[in-house]
C-alpha positions, 0 to 999 in steps of 0.5 A: 179696300175690298170690304169698303167697296162692298159696303158702298155697293150694298149701301148704294143698292139698298138706298136706291132700291128703297127710293125707287120703291118698285113694290108701291109702283106695281099697283099703280102701273097695273091700273094705268096699263089695264087697258093694254095687252100683256105684250104692250104692258111689258113694252111700257114697263121696258120703256119706262124703266129705260127713261128712268135709267137715263134720268138717273144716269144724267143726274149722277153725271151732272150732279157736280155741275148742279152743286157747283152752279148753285154753290151747294155743299155736300153736307147741306145736300145730306141734311136735305136728303135725310129729311126727304128720305125720312118723309118718304120712309114715314109714308112707306111705314104707314103703307101709303101709296104715292099720289098720282093723277091719271084717268081711269079710262084712257086710250091704249096709245095715251097709256103707252105714251105715259111710259115717259111721264108719269110712269118713268118720271116721276113714278119710278125716278122721283125726287128721292132716287134723284137725290140719292144718286147725286149724293152717292156720286159725291161720295164716289171719289175714285173710278172704282166707286163710280163704276160700282155706283153705275152698276148699282143703278143698272141693277136697281133699274133692272130689278124694277123693270122685271117687277113691272113686267111681272106686276100682274102676277106679283100682285095676285101672289102677294096680295094687298097685305103682302104689299103693305108689309113689304112697303113697311119694311122698306120704309123702316130701312129708308128712315134708318138711312135718313137719320144716318145721312142727316147727322153725317151732314150736320156734324161737319157743319157744327164742327166748322161753326164751333171750330172743333 
């Protein structure tokens, strides 16, 4: 039982942190907060992370209602989630940055307001991470597993916030090459998870069709 919980927690953390992909967020965050002081940019990082946390928890808790309302099966969600993850991983393997529209020159107040959107949502909390928490919540059939999932969400967002707060220093240390290497490694992890997720959804559907 303990090993299964540990495996679930590890898989949840790896899946979520790769979907949040804070490494690719750092350069965009630095660019968007370049007109702010270090103190103000840290405030933006904290606010954006809290917004992303609230969004993820909301989708985790409300995921069942969405599934029931639209009569969506977990297997269908696994298949779609697997395809989304694969596309995200493919982009990451090629070290492609997410496309975000923003003005190069903005007032400090406008940049601070963008902690909610687009930095908090969808830059940090995007479709991939939302799908991840909804799927993981469906897999959590006991209070213990749900607690592990919530702890994982808090941990992943906490790490993301720390990285954003230290983003300028990190970007100077790892450089462009290091950033691309990390993105490619995370991309491979995402693609591996996507394949497993896809076939976990396809298998039960095929079994029902052919009555296996």
